[in-house]
Backbone of each chain as nested JSON, in Angstrom:
{
  "chains": [
    {"id": "A", "residues": [
      {"number": 1, "name": "MET", "atoms": {"N": [17.119, 208.079, 19.91], "CA": [17.232, 206.902, 19.472], "C": [18.289, 206.235, 19.023]}},
      {"number": 2, "name": "SER", "atoms": {"N": [18.846, 205.023, 19.828], "CA": [20.115, 204.624, 18.965], "C": [19.89, 203.214, 18.74]}},
      {"number": 3, "name": "ALA", "atoms": {"N": [20.676, 202.616, 18.111], "CA": [20.847, 201.13, 17.707], "C": [21.652, 200.136, 18.394]}},
      {"number": 4, "name": "TYR", "atoms": {"N": [21.262, 198.963, 18.82], "CA": [21.985, 198.277, 20.13], "C": [21.835, 197.425, 19.184]}},
      {"number": 5, "name": "ARG", "atoms": {"N": [23.297, 196.564, 19.095], "CA": [23.329, 195.586, 18.705], "C": [23.426, 194.421, 19.826]}},
      {"number": 6, "name": "PHE", "atoms": {"N": [22.533, 193.153, 19.775], "CA": [22.837, 192.048, 20.553], "C": [22.816, 190.355, 19.955]}},
      {"number": 7, "name": "ALA", "atoms": {"N": [23.242, 189.579, 20.55], "CA": [23.382, 188.43, 20.05], "C": [22.237, 187.256, 21.101]}},
      {"number": 8, "name": "VAL", "atoms": {"N": [22.008, 186.439, 20.622], "CA": [20.639, 185.538, 21.428], "C": [21.756, 184.298, 21.187]}},
      {"number": 9, "name": "ASN", "atoms": {"N": [21.956, 183.414, 22.39], "CA": [22.658, 182.275, 22.43], "C": [21.689, 180.985, 22.786]}},
      {"number": 10, "name": "VAL", "atoms": {"N": [21.188, 180.276, 21.727], "CA": [19.956, 179.663, 22.101], "C": [21.002, 178.189, 22.251]}},
      {"number": 11, "name": "THR", "atoms": {"N": [20.985, 177.396, 23.605], "CA": [21.326, 175.89, 23.257], "C": [20.651, 174.986, 23.703]}},
      {"number": 12, "name": "PRO", "atoms": {"N": [20.848, 173.999, 24.055], "CA": [20.117, 172.797, 23.934], "C": [20.276, 172.483, 25.813]}},
      {"number": 13, "name": "LYS", "atoms": {"N": [19.374, 172.437, 26.482], "CA": [19.118, 172.11, 28.072], "C": [19.861, 170.995, 27.945]}},
      {"number": 14, "name": "PRO", "atoms": {"N": [20.686, 171.279, 29.596], "CA": [21.449, 169.823, 29.684], "C": [20.389, 168.456, 30.309]}},
      {"number": 15, "name": "GLY", "atoms": {"N": [20.543, 167.637, 29.319], "CA": [20.032, 166.562, 29.268], "C": [19.143, 166.374, 28.483]}},
      {"number": 16, "name": "ILE", "atoms": {"N": [19.014, 167.285, 27.768], "CA": [18.005, 167.458, 26.348], "C": [19.414, 166.486, 25.509]}},
      {"number": 17, "name": "LEU", "atoms": {"N": [18.738, 165.661, 24.296], "CA": [19.23, 164.978, 23.205], "C": [20.132, 165.729, 22.523]}},
      {"number": 18, "name": "ASP", "atoms": {"N": [20.969, 165.932, 21.963], "CA": [21.321, 166.833, 20.828], "C": [22.107, 166.188, 19.891]}},
      {"number": 19, "name": "PRO", "atoms": {"N": [21.118, 165.452, 18.418], "CA": [21.66, 165.066, 17.554], "C": [22.782, 165.645, 16.936]}},
      {"number": 20, "name": "GLN", "atoms": {"N": [22.624, 166.899, 16.831], "CA": [23.699, 167.53, 15.948], "C": [24.967, 167.55, 16.712]}},
      {"number": 21, "name": "GLY", "atoms": {"N": [25.129, 167.543, 17.902], "CA": [25.923, 167.679, 18.54], "C": [26.782, 166.146, 18.687]}},
      {"number": 22, "name": "ARG", "atoms": {"N": [25.993, 165.498, 18.481], "CA": [26.57, 163.609, 18.375], "C": [26.971, 163.399, 17.134]}},
      {"number": 23, "name": "ALA", "atoms": {"N": [26.558, 164.004, 16.184], "CA": [27.169, 164.308, 14.786], "C": [28.523, 164.842, 14.936]}},
      {"number": 24, "name": "VAL", "atoms": {"N": [28.511, 166.041, 15.119], "CA": [29.943, 166.524, 15.227], "C": [30.837, 165.792, 16.109]}},
      {"number": 25, "name": "GLU", "atoms": {"N": [30.459, 165.028, 17.323], "CA": [31.74, 164.27, 18.052], "C": [31.722, 162.686, 17.233]}},
      {"number": 26, "name": "ARG", "atoms": {"N": [31.074, 162.293, 16.674], "CA": [30.997, 160.824, 15.435], "C": [32.074, 161.739, 14.399]}},
      {"number": 27, "name": "SER", "atoms": {"N": [32.05, 162.914, 13.882], "CA": [33.292, 163.327, 13.028], "C": [34.284, 163.259, 13.308]}},
      {"number": 28, "name": "LEU", "atoms": {"N": [34.983, 163.211, 14.63], "CA": [36.072, 164.08, 14.866], "C": [37.12, 163.099, 14.433]}},
      {"number": 29, "name": "PRO", "atoms": {"N": [36.983, 161.894, 14.989], "CA": [37.85, 161.104, 14.306], "C": [38.081, 160.795, 12.876]}},
      {"number": 30, "name": "HIS", "atoms": {"N": [37.489, 161.065, 11.889], "CA": [37.616, 161.232, 10.708], "C": [38.619, 162.202, 10.508]}},
      {"number": 31, "name": "LEU", "atoms": {"N": [38.416, 163.347, 11.009], "CA": [39.739, 164.518, 11.024], "C": [40.402, 164.483, 11.431]}},
      {"number": 32, "name": "GLY", "atoms": {"N": [41.024, 163.55, 12.581], "CA": [41.928, 162.875, 13.301], "C": [41.912, 163.994, 14.69]}},
      {"number": 33, "name": "ILE", "atoms": {"N": [41.034, 164.24, 14.743], "CA": [40.756, 165.473, 15.835], "C": [40.536, 164.912, 17.497]}},
      {"number": 34, "name": "GLU", "atoms": {"N": [41.723, 164.905, 18.371], "CA": [41.272, 164.287, 19.762], "C": [41.211, 165.141, 20.876]}},
      {"number": 35, "name": "GLY", "atoms": {"N": [40.456, 164.608, 21.816], "CA": [40.263, 165.489, 23.36], "C": [39.28, 166.449, 23.01]}},
      {"number": 36, "name": "VAL", "atoms": {"N": [38.2, 166.093, 21.971], "CA": [37.099, 167.039, 22.129], "C": [35.871, 166.044, 22.717]}},
      {"number": 37, "name": "SER", "atoms": {"N": [35.559, 167.056, 23.349], "CA": [33.725, 166.098, 24.195], "C": [32.817, 167.297, 24.575]}},
      {"number": 38, "name": "ALA", "atoms": {"N": [32.161, 166.745, 25.068], "CA": [30.776, 167.352, 25.004], "C": [30.165, 168.754, 24.089]}},
      {"number": 39, "name": "VAL", "atoms": {"N": [30.206, 168.097, 23.386], "CA": [29.564, 169.261, 22.102], "C": [28.129, 169.12, 21.825]}},
      {"number": 40, "name": "ARG", "atoms": {"N": [27.844, 170.756, 22.145], "CA": [26.496, 170.927, 22.137], "C": [26.196, 171.941, 20.712]}},
      {"number": 41, "name": "VAL", "atoms": {"N": [25.294, 171.804, 19.935], "CA": [24.74, 172.743, 19.247], "C": [23.741, 173.428, 19.111]}},
      {"number": 42, "name": "GLY", "atoms": {"N": [23.832, 174.774, 19.031], "CA": [22.592, 175.433, 19.226], "C": [22.475, 176.353, 18.116]}},
      {"number": 43, "name": "ARG", "atoms": {"N": [22.027, 177.604, 18.613], "CA": [21.771, 178.82, 17.169], "C": [22.135, 180.177, 18.152]}},
      {"number": 44, "name": "ARG", "atoms": {"N": [22.772, 180.975, 16.844], "CA": [23.097, 182.194, 17.433], "C": [22.421, 183.256, 16.428]}},
      {"number": 45, "name": "VAL", "atoms": {"N": [21.603, 184.066, 17.225], "CA": [20.61, 184.92, 16.342], "C": [21.443, 186.328, 16.58]}},
      {"number": 46, "name": "GLU", "atoms": {"N": [21.654, 187.135, 15.942], "CA": [22.435, 188.691, 16.163], "C": [21.396, 189.279, 15.458]}},
      {"number": 47, "name": "LEU", "atoms": {"N": [20.696, 190.874, 16.266], "CA": [19.875, 191.712, 15.845], "C": [20.283, 192.551, 16.406]}},
      {"number": 48, "name": "SER", "atoms": {"N": [19.68, 193.917, 15.999], "CA": [19.773, 195.494, 16.335], "C": [18.382, 195.664, 16.675]}},
      {"number": 49, "name": "VAL", "atoms": {"N": [18.688, 196.741, 17.716], "CA": [17.327, 196.982, 18.273], "C": [17.246, 198.402, 18.328]}},
      {"number": 50, "name": "ASP", "atoms": {"N": [16.492, 199.15, 17.98], "CA": [16.159, 200.593, 17.825], "C": [15.452, 201.058, 19.426]}},
      {"number": 51, "name": "ALA", "atoms": {"N": [16.093, 201.717, 20.078], "CA": [15.56, 201.893, 21.692], "C": [16.088, 203.339, 22.248]}},
      {"number": 52, "name": "GLY", "atoms": {"N": [15.366, 203.801, 23.333], "CA": [15.948, 205.146, 24.389], "C": [17.057, 204.978, 24.899]}},
      {"number": 53, "name": "ASP", "atoms": {"N": [17.511, 203.533, 25.284], "CA": [18.565, 202.959, 26.14], "C": [18.79, 201.787, 26.039]}},
      {"number": 54, "name": "GLU", "atoms": {"N": [19.836, 201.09, 26.292], "CA": [20.23, 199.752, 26.489], "C": [19.32, 198.783, 27.242]}},
      {"number": 55, "name": "GLY", "atoms": {"N": [18.861, 199.571, 28.006], "CA": [17.679, 198.565, 29.169], "C": [16.614, 198.366, 28.415]}},
      {"number": 56, "name": "GLU", "atoms": {"N": [15.971, 199.226, 27.861], "CA": [14.706, 199.2, 26.984], "C": [14.967, 198.273, 25.957]}},
      {"number": 57, "name": "ALA", "atoms": {"N": [16.015, 198.166, 25.224], "CA": [16.399, 197.345, 24.203], "C": [16.657, 196.244, 24.491]}},
      {"number": 58, "name": "ARG", "atoms": {"N": [17.123, 195.888, 25.681], "CA": [17.513, 194.309, 26.107], "C": [16.537, 193.896, 26.653]}},
      {"number": 59, "name": "ALA", "atoms": {"N": [15.06, 194.473, 27.004], "CA": [14.122, 194.131, 27.447], "C": [13.366, 193.352, 25.855]}},
      {"number": 60, "name": "VAL", "atoms": {"N": [13.342, 194.302, 24.649], "CA": [12.762, 193.651, 23.388], "C": [13.31, 192.517, 23.433]}},
      {"number": 61, "name": "VAL", "atoms": {"N": [14.574, 192.369, 23.347], "CA": [15.408, 191.372, 23.254], "C": [14.784, 190.085, 24.054]}},
      {"number": 62, "name": "GLU", "atoms": {"N": [14.916, 190.37, 25.232], "CA": [14.854, 189.178, 26.161], "C": [13.198, 188.545, 25.745]}},
      {"number": 63, "name": "ARG", "atoms": {"N": [11.998, 189.228, 25.216], "CA": [10.621, 189.04, 25.531], "C": [10.978, 188.416, 23.859]}},
      {"number": 64, "name": "LEU", "atoms": {"N": [11.802, 188.622, 22.554], "CA": [11.869, 187.839, 21.554], "C": [12.839, 186.34, 21.675]}},
      {"number": 65, "name": "ALA", "atoms": {"N": [13.576, 186.593, 22.617], "CA": [14.404, 185.524, 22.593], "C": [13.366, 184.285, 23.437]}},
      {"number": 66, "name": "SER", "atoms": {"N": [12.405, 184.864, 24.225], "CA": [11.561, 183.904, 25.116], "C": [10.564, 183.561, 23.946]}},
      {"number": 67, "name": "GLU", "atoms": {"N": [9.922, 184.293, 23.624], "CA": [8.518, 183.51, 22.939], "C": [8.714, 183.428, 21.221]}},
      {"number": 68, "name": "LEU", "atoms": {"N": [9.615, 183.576, 21.038], "CA": [10.254, 183.159, 19.479], "C": [11.477, 182.629, 18.865]}},
      {"number": 69, "name": "LEU", "atoms": {"N": [12.228, 182.866, 19.655], "CA": [13.843, 182.464, 19.032], "C": [14.17, 180.981, 19.749]}},
      {"number": 70, "name": "SER", "atoms": {"N": [13.52, 180.67, 21.184], "CA": [13.883, 179.437, 21.345], "C": [12.213, 178.648, 22.131]}},
      {"number": 71, "name": "ASN", "atoms": {"N": [12.722, 177.36, 22.216], "CA": [11.571, 176.858, 22.98], "C": [11.953, 176.176, 24.277]}},
      {"number": 72, "name": "PRO", "atoms": {"N": [11.024, 176.971, 25.676], "CA": [11.894, 177.095, 26.737], "C": [11.572, 175.705, 27.312]}},
      {"number": 73, "name": "LEU", "atoms": {"N": [10.791, 174.685, 27.029], "CA": [10.87, 173.518, 27.574], "C": [12.495, 172.85, 27.369]}},
      {"number": 74, "name": "ILE", "atoms": {"N": [13.087, 172.948, 26.016], "CA": [14.282, 172.121, 25.923], "C": [15.417, 172.592, 25.046]}},
      {"number": 75, "name": "GLU", "atoms": {"N": [15.136, 174.359, 25.488], "CA": [16.229, 175.31, 25.294], "C": [16.192, 176.499, 26.368]}},
      {"number": 76, "name": "ALA", "atoms": {"N": [17.804, 176.354, 26.249], "CA": [18.13, 177.73, 27.249], "C": [18.881, 178.759, 26.633]}},
      {"number": 77, "name": "TYR", "atoms": {"N": [18.362, 180.215, 26.667], "CA": [19.02, 181.189, 25.881], "C": [19.54, 182.312, 26.862]}},
      {"number": 78, "name": "GLU", "atoms": {"N": [20.528, 182.752, 26.257], "CA": [21.411, 184.173, 26.723], "C": [21.492, 185.356, 26.106]}},
      {"number": 79, "name": "VAL", "atoms": {"N": [21.262, 186.363, 26.673], "CA": [21.252, 187.408, 25.708], "C": [22.555, 188.476, 25.816]}},
      {"number": 80, "name": "GLU", "atoms": {"N": [23.563, 188.705, 24.907], "CA": [24.854, 188.997, 25.043], "C": [24.573, 190.333, 24.1]}},
      {"number": 81, "name": "ARG", "atoms": {"N": [25.514, 191.308, 24.703], "CA": [25.601, 192.535, 24.196], "C": [26.536, 192.371, 22.773]}},
      {"number": 82, "name": "VAL", "atoms": {"N": [26.773, 192.895, 21.697], "CA": [27.743, 192.551, 20.476], "C": [28.088, 194.034, 20.248]}},
      {"number": 83, "name": "ALA", "atoms": {"N": [29.361, 194.236, 20.007], "CA": [29.744, 195.117, 19.335], "C": [28.947, 195.858, 18.284]}},
      {"number": 84, "name": "GLY", "atoms": {"N": [28.852, 197.139, 17.682], "CA": [27.982, 197.885, 16.769], "C": [27.308, 198.375, 16.823]}},
      {"number": 85, "name": "THR", "atoms": {"N": [27.36, 198.957, 17.745], "CA": [26.16, 199.707, 18.46], "C": [26.565, 201.155, 17.493]}},
      {"number": 86, "name": "THR", "atoms": {"N": [25.029, 201.5, 17.285], "CA": [24.938, 202.792, 16.332], "C": [24.353, 204.301, 16.758]}},
      {"number": 87, "name": "GLY", "atoms": {"N": [24.855, 204.83, 17.174], "CA": [23.878, 206.031, 17.396], "C": [23.386, 206.774, 16.256]}},
      {"number": 88, "name": "VAL", "atoms": {"N": [22.113, 207.016, 15.947], "CA": [21.488, 207.387, 15.304], "C": [20.772, 208.584, 15.439]}},
      {"number": 89, "name": "GLY", "atoms": {"N": [21.338, 209.446, 16.33], "CA": [20.958, 210.828, 16.642], "C": [20.47, 210.631, 18.325]}},
      {"number": 90, "name": "GLY", "atoms": {"N": [19.909, 211.413, 18.651], "CA": [19.629, 211.656, 20.153], "C": [20.657, 212.17, 20.702]}}
    ]},
    {"id": "B", "residues": [
      {"number": 1, "name": "MET", "atoms": {"N": [47.221, 167.927, 32.134], "CA": [46.021, 168.423, 30.947], "C": [44.892, 169.048, 31.753]}},
      {"number": 2, "name": "SER", "atoms": {"N": [43.634, 170.16, 30.938], "CA": [43.057, 170.957, 31.254], "C": [41.67, 170.62, 30.305]}},
      {"number": 3, "name": "ALA", "atoms": {"N": [40.654, 170.529, 31.107], "CA": [39.439, 170.886, 29.889], "C": [39.437, 172.202, 29.519]}},
      {"number": 4, "name": "TYR", "atoms": {"N": [39.362, 172.957, 28.187], "CA": [39.115, 174.248, 28.285], "C": [37.277, 173.923, 27.366]}},
      {"number": 5, "name": "ARG", "atoms": {"N": [36.595, 174.837, 27.989], "CA": [34.978, 175.154, 27.141], "C": [35.511, 176.664, 26.356]}},
      {"number": 6, "name": "PHE", "atoms": {"N": [34.757, 176.371, 25.181], "CA": [34.882, 177.213, 23.873], "C": [33.585, 177.251, 23.619]}},
      {"number": 7, "name": "ALA", "atoms": {"N": [33.096, 178.029, 22.666], "CA": [31.762, 178.399, 21.96], "C": [32.444, 178.486, 20.33]}},
      {"number": 8, "name": "VAL", "atoms": {"N": [31.671, 178.123, 19.43], "CA": [32.246, 178.531, 17.908], "C": [30.742, 179.22, 17.365]}},
      {"number": 9, "name": "ASN", "atoms": {"N": [30.63, 180.747, 17.068], "CA": [29.87, 181.482, 16.729], "C": [29.976, 181.73, 15.334]}},
      {"number": 10, "name": "VAL", "atoms": {"N": [28.945, 180.775, 14.496], "CA": [29.089, 180.865, 13.068], "C": [27.591, 181.447, 12.376]}},
      {"number": 11, "name": "THR", "atoms": {"N": [28.113, 182.365, 11.684], "CA": [27.066, 183.496, 11.138], "C": [27.137, 183.897, 9.637]}},
      {"number": 12, "name": "PRO", "atoms": {"N": [26.136, 183.531, 9.12], "CA": [26.166, 184.068, 7.494], "C": [26.661, 185.261, 6.839]}},
      {"number": 13, "name": "LYS", "atoms": {"N": [28.233, 185.313, 6.205], "CA": [28.855, 186.455, 6.077], "C": [27.692, 187.508, 5.649]}},
      {"number": 14, "name": "PRO", "atoms": {"N": [28.095, 188.872, 5.66], "CA": [27.598, 189.919, 5.285], "C": [27.274, 189.966, 3.53]}},
      {"number": 15, "name": "GLY", "atoms": {"N": [26.092, 190.138, 3.141], "CA": [25.851, 189.904, 2.004], "C": [25.062, 189.133, 1.397]}},
      {"number": 16, "name": "ILE", "atoms": {"N": [25.283, 187.991, 2.059], "CA": [24.671, 186.387, 1.914], "C": [23.334, 186.223, 2.414]}},
      {"number": 17, "name": "LEU", "atoms": {"N": [22.467, 185.9, 1.562], "CA": [20.847, 185.934, 1.98], "C": [21.196, 184.805, 3.043]}},
      {"number": 18, "name": "ASP", "atoms": {"N": [19.907, 185.089, 4.168], "CA": [19.689, 184.406, 5.012], "C": [18.256, 184.418, 5.559]}},
      {"number": 19, "name": "PRO", "atoms": {"N": [17.823, 183.452, 4.71], "CA": [16.436, 183.227, 4.85], "C": [15.599, 183.203, 6.015]}},
      {"number": 20, "name": "GLN", "atoms": {"N": [16.4, 182.263, 7.135], "CA": [15.735, 182.502, 8.669], "C": [15.792, 183.766, 9.258]}},
      {"number": 21, "name": "GLY", "atoms": {"N": [16.922, 184.522, 8.955], "CA": [16.643, 185.793, 9.487], "C": [15.572, 186.526, 9.002]}},
      {"number": 22, "name": "ARG", "atoms": {"N": [15.375, 186.709, 7.803], "CA": [13.948, 187.087, 7.067], "C": [12.679, 186.638, 7.582]}},
      {"number": 23, "name": "ALA", "atoms": {"N": [12.622, 185.436, 8.23], "CA": [11.685, 184.918, 8.619], "C": [11.32, 185.46, 9.921]}},
      {"number": 24, "name": "VAL", "atoms": {"N": [12.357, 185.745, 10.956], "CA": [12.163, 186.058, 12.344], "C": [11.811, 187.794, 12.078]}},
      {"number": 25, "name": "GLU", "atoms": {"N": [12.197, 187.923, 10.763], "CA": [11.88, 189.805, 10.835], "C": [10.355, 189.454, 10.189]}},
      {"number": 26, "name": "ARG", "atoms": {"N": [10.075, 188.714, 9.942], "CA": [8.616, 188.859, 8.984], "C": [7.626, 188.761, 10.035]}},
      {"number": 27, "name": "SER", "atoms": {"N": [7.697, 187.718, 11.603], "CA": [7.345, 187.353, 12.431], "C": [7.085, 188.493, 13.572]}},
      {"number": 28, "name": "LEU", "atoms": {"N": [7.776, 189.416, 13.171], "CA": [8.1, 190.573, 14.365], "C": [6.504, 191.482, 14.416]}},
      {"number": 29, "name": "PRO", "atoms": {"N": [6.15, 191.703, 13.326], "CA": [5.045, 192.236, 13.365], "C": [3.65, 191.871, 14.11]}},
      {"number": 30, "name": "HIS", "atoms": {"N": [3.673, 190.008, 14.206], "CA": [2.292, 189.282, 14.499], "C": [2.608, 189.449, 16.298]}},
      {"number": 31, "name": "LEU", "atoms": {"N": [4.117, 189.535, 16.612], "CA": [4.239, 189.909, 18.03], "C": [4.186, 190.949, 18.436]}},
      {"number": 32, "name": "GLY", "atoms": {"N": [3.899, 191.894, 18.076], "CA": [3.732, 193.319, 18.293], "C": [5.006, 193.844, 18.527]}},
      {"number": 33, "name": "ILE", "atoms": {"N": [6.234, 193.366, 18.128], "CA": [7.419, 193.925, 18.141], "C": [8.014, 195.138, 17.188]}},
      {"number": 34, "name": "GLU", "atoms": {"N": [8.568, 196.111, 17.898], "CA": [8.757, 197.086, 16.67], "C": [10.432, 197.405, 16.981]}},
      {"number": 35, "name": "GLY", "atoms": {"N": [10.983, 197.951, 15.989], "CA": [12.403, 198.2, 16.253], "C": [13.56, 197.497, 16.046]}},
      {"number": 36, "name": "VAL", "atoms": {"N": [13.398, 196.375, 15.913], "CA": [13.992, 195.263, 15.592], "C": [14.85, 195.056, 13.912]}},
      {"number": 37, "name": "SER", "atoms": {"N": [15.518, 195.082, 13.499], "CA": [16.021, 194.992, 12.002], "C": [17.994, 194.086, 12.156]}},
      {"number": 38, "name": "ALA", "atoms": {"N": [17.946, 193.989, 10.955], "CA": [19.223, 193.571, 10.717], "C": [19.5, 192.119, 11.705]}},
      {"number": 39, "name": "VAL", "atoms": {"N": [18.228, 191.021, 11.123], "CA": [18.697, 190.171, 12.214], "C": [19.374, 188.563, 11.111]}},
      {"number": 40, "name": "ARG", "atoms": {"N": [20.137, 188.235, 12.06], "CA": [21.214, 187.204, 10.91], "C": [20.816, 186.024, 12.048]}},
      {"number": 41, "name": "VAL", "atoms": {"N": [20.73, 184.799, 11.526], "CA": [20.781, 183.493, 12.224], "C": [21.662, 182.527, 12.015]}},
      {"number": 42, "name": "GLY", "atoms": {"N": [22.655, 181.905, 12.972], "CA": [23.858, 181.21, 12.496], "C": [23.421, 180.107, 13.857]}},
      {"number": 43, "name": "ARG", "atoms": {"N": [24.92, 179.696, 13.963], "CA": [24.881, 178.413, 15.12], "C": [25.627, 178.68, 16.026]}},
      {"number": 44, "name": "ARG", "atoms": {"N": [25.719, 178.252, 17.149], "CA": [26.232, 178.445, 17.852], "C": [26.749, 177.053, 18.573]}},
      {"number": 45, "name": "VAL", "atoms": {"N": [28.106, 176.451, 18.264], "CA": [28.548, 175.487, 18.788], "C": [29.282, 175.481, 19.865]}},
      {"number": 46, "name": "GLU", "atoms": {"N": [29.017, 174.976, 21.175], "CA": [29.809, 174.472, 22.582], "C": [30.669, 173.378, 22.362]}},
      {"number": 47, "name": "LEU", "atoms": {"N": [31.601, 173.575, 23.173], "CA": [32.876, 171.996, 22.945], "C": [33.575, 172.282, 24.069]}},
      {"number": 48, "name": "SER", "atoms": {"N": [34.355, 171.191, 24.242], "CA": [35.139, 171.054, 25.846], "C": [36.545, 170.438, 24.922]}},
      {"number": 49, "name": "VAL", "atoms": {"N": [37.621, 171.186, 25.133], "CA": [38.845, 170.225, 24.301], "C": [39.975, 170.34, 25.945]}},
      {"number": 50, "name": "ASP", "atoms": {"N": [40.127, 168.953, 26.017], "CA": [41.401, 168.694, 26.988], "C": [42.844, 168.697, 26.167]}},
      {"number": 51, "name": "ALA", "atoms": {"N": [43.462, 169.823, 26.814], "CA": [45.006, 169.92, 26.24], "C": [45.732, 170.297, 26.768]}},
      {"number": 52, "name": "GLY", "atoms": {"N": [47.146, 170.65, 26.551], "CA": [48.034, 170.978, 27.853], "C": [48.003, 172.317, 28.529]}},
      {"number": 53, "name": "ASP", "atoms": {"N": [47.484, 173.102, 27.548], "CA": [47.152, 174.834, 27.655], "C": [46.386, 175.415, 26.605]}},
      {"number": 54, "name": "GLU", "atoms": {"N": [46.141, 176.261, 27.152], "CA": [44.664, 176.994, 26.249], "C": [44.93, 177.301, 24.656]}},
      {"number": 55, "name": "GLY", "atoms": {"N": [46.587, 177.888, 24.946], "CA": [46.9, 177.914, 23.118], "C": [46.9, 176.575, 22.505]}},
      {"number": 56, "name": "GLU", "atoms": {"N": [46.674, 175.783, 22.823], "CA": [47.036, 174.24, 22.206], "C": [45.209, 173.916, 21.731]}},
      {"number": 57, "name": "ALA", "atoms": {"N": [44.816, 174.587, 23.29], "CA": [42.877, 173.932, 22.922], "C": [42.872, 174.755, 21.885]}},
      {"number": 58, "name": "ARG", "atoms": {"N": [42.502, 175.951, 21.53], "CA": [42.364, 177.045, 20.71], "C": [42.607, 176.395, 19.266]}},
      {"number": 59, "name": "ALA", "atoms": {"N": [43.685, 176.174, 19.395], "CA": [44.165, 175.787, 18.161], "C": [43.232, 174.404, 17.424]}},
      {"number": 60, "name": "VAL", "atoms": {"N": [43.187, 173.493, 18.225], "CA": [42.174, 172.732, 18.141], "C": [40.804, 173.239, 17.405]}},
      {"number": 61, "name": "VAL", "atoms": {"N": [40.251, 174.011, 18.39], "CA": [38.73, 174.59, 18.016], "C": [38.809, 175.32, 16.573]}},
      {"number": 62, "name": "GLU", "atoms": {"N": [39.901, 176.105, 16.611], "CA": [40.268, 176.96, 15.17], "C": [39.705, 175.738, 14.107]}},
      {"number": 63, "name": "ARG", "atoms": {"N": [40.984, 174.758, 13.904], "CA": [40.827, 173.58, 13.06], "C": [39.303, 172.874, 12.671]}},
      {"number": 64, "name": "LEU", "atoms": {"N": [38.675, 172.923, 13.728], "CA": [37.343, 172.334, 13.759], "C": [36.351, 173.337, 13.114]}},
      {"number": 65, "name": "ALA", "atoms": {"N": [36.648, 174.393, 13.548], "CA": [35.466, 175.571, 12.827], "C": [35.536, 175.951, 11.46]}},
      {"number": 66, "name": "SER", "atoms": {"N": [36.937, 175.603, 11.259], "CA": [37.17, 176.132, 9.904], "C": [36.786, 174.366, 8.91]}},
      {"number": 67, "name": "GLU", "atoms": {"N": [37.088, 173.572, 9.171], "CA": [37.239, 172.776, 8.456], "C": [35.427, 171.763, 8.687]}},
      {"number": 68, "name": "LEU", "atoms": {"N": [35.169, 172.02, 9.774], "CA": [33.457, 170.929, 9.822], "C": [32.112, 171.558, 10.505]}},
      {"number": 69, "name": "LEU", "atoms": {"N": [32.85, 173.084, 11.237], "CA": [31.606, 173.662, 12.074], "C": [30.906, 174.825, 11.091]}},
      {"number": 70, "name": "SER", "atoms": {"N": [31.781, 175.406, 9.991], "CA": [31.46, 176.012, 8.973], "C": [31.815, 176.015, 7.23]}},
      {"number": 71, "name": "ASN", "atoms": {"N": [31.054, 176.739, 6.904], "CA": [31.202, 176.962, 4.989], "C": [32.099, 177.979, 4.993]}},
      {"number": 72, "name": "PRO", "atoms": {"N": [33.664, 178.245, 4.842], "CA": [33.941, 179.421, 4.447], "C": [33.467, 180.178, 3.465]}},
      {"number": 73, "name": "LEU", "atoms": {"N": [32.943, 179.462, 2.26], "CA": [32.186, 180.16, 0.877], "C": [31.316, 181.143, 1.866]}},
      {"number": 74, "name": "ILE", "atoms": {"N": [30.545, 181.094, 2.579], "CA": [29.445, 181.548, 3.149], "C": [29.008, 181.8, 4.708]}},
      {"number": 75, "name": "GLU", "atoms": {"N": [30.139, 181.333, 5.189], "CA": [29.972, 181.628, 6.471], "C": [31.07, 182.344, 7.436]}},
      {"number": 76, "name": "ALA", "atoms": {"N": [31.022, 183.255, 8.153], "CA": [32.113, 183.131, 9.109], "C": [32.219, 182.98, 10.347]}},
      {"number": 77, "name": "TYR", "atoms": {"N": [33.171, 182.802, 11.269], "CA": [33.183, 182.169, 12.409], "C": [33.911, 183.117, 13.173]}},
      {"number": 78, "name": "GLU", "atoms": {"N": [34.114, 183.022, 14.664], "CA": [34.505, 183.302, 15.526], "C": [34.941, 182.162, 16.516]}},
      {"number": 79, "name": "VAL", "atoms": {"N": [35.644, 182.151, 17.602], "CA": [36.276, 181.379, 18.338], "C": [36.042, 182.244, 19.792]}},
      {"number": 80, "name": "GLU", "atoms": {"N": [35.212, 181.695, 20.75], "CA": [34.795, 182.42, 22.084], "C": [35.212, 181.44, 23.521]}},
      {"number": 81, "name": "ARG", "atoms": {"N": [35.832, 181.924, 24.116], "CA": [36.152, 181.14, 25.49], "C": [35.099, 181.465, 26.069]}},
      {"number": 82, "name": "VAL", "atoms": {"N": [34.669, 180.767, 27.008], "CA": [33.62, 180.089, 27.799], "C": [34.077, 179.902, 29.289]}},
      {"number": 83, "name": "ALA", "atoms": {"N": [32.703, 179.957, 30.018], "CA": [33.387, 179.732, 31.319], "C": [33.14, 178.3, 31.406]}},
      {"number": 84, "name": "GLY", "atoms": {"N": [33.569, 177.522, 32.312], "CA": [33.513, 176.267, 32.445], "C": [34.707, 175.393, 32.247]}},
      {"number": 85, "name": "THR", "atoms": {"N": [35.879, 175.86, 32.357], "CA": [37.088, 175.461, 32.09], "C": [36.966, 174.015, 33.503]}},
      {"number": 86, "name": "THR", "atoms": {"N": [37.554, 173.248, 33.603], "CA": [37.867, 172.074, 34.141], "C": [39.169, 171.848, 34.435]}},
      {"number": 87, "name": "GLY", "atoms": {"N": [39.772, 172.309, 35.467], "CA": [41.084, 171.158, 35.758], "C": [40.957, 169.63, 36.064]}},
      {"number": 88, "name": "VAL", "atoms": {"N": [41.44, 168.972, 35.295], "CA": [41.537, 167.693, 35.453], "C": [42.843, 167.31, 35.784]}},
      {"number": 89, "name": "GLY", "atoms": {"N": [43.421, 168.185, 36.385], "CA": [44.928, 167.245, 36.743], "C": [45.92, 168.354, 36.413]}},
      {"number": 90, "name": "GLY", "atoms": {"N": [46.874, 167.358, 36.355], "CA": [48.562, 168.498, 35.65], "C": [48.193, 169.576, 36.543]}}
    ]}
  ]
}
């Protein structure tokens, strides 16, 4: 068994209202920042999975992402493998 | 000028309490998911920057990340270049 580290990036689907993104955009002039647009605010969940191989670990993450971490009606997610693999034997 | 798309990943610093991460961990047994640990919940902010080159665009994103999108006392951020570059002339 090894521990695999992943990130799940959850973002509002295109066309879905994103009030946090709009709030960021409205703050930009106060900071004197120009040229920034299309701001979308989502979540990033990082986690470790103990599994026999990376494919098995990824399947667990996919299930978690679709059933717990995102709302499929309004959010999209992508699973990303990140550094931090720890072999714990085997 | 071109539009460069970036993501800013904001995560709780190591050692900082993460109640959302703990909530996810406590939900796992109800879903029948085993082997998942070290869950950390942060934010992912995606944005486009119009700038003369990628370095200039990245500097804007770094400033935004440190001054508006993260709380440096308790959160770390990393800036990531993502797909979706749109040349808009020049």
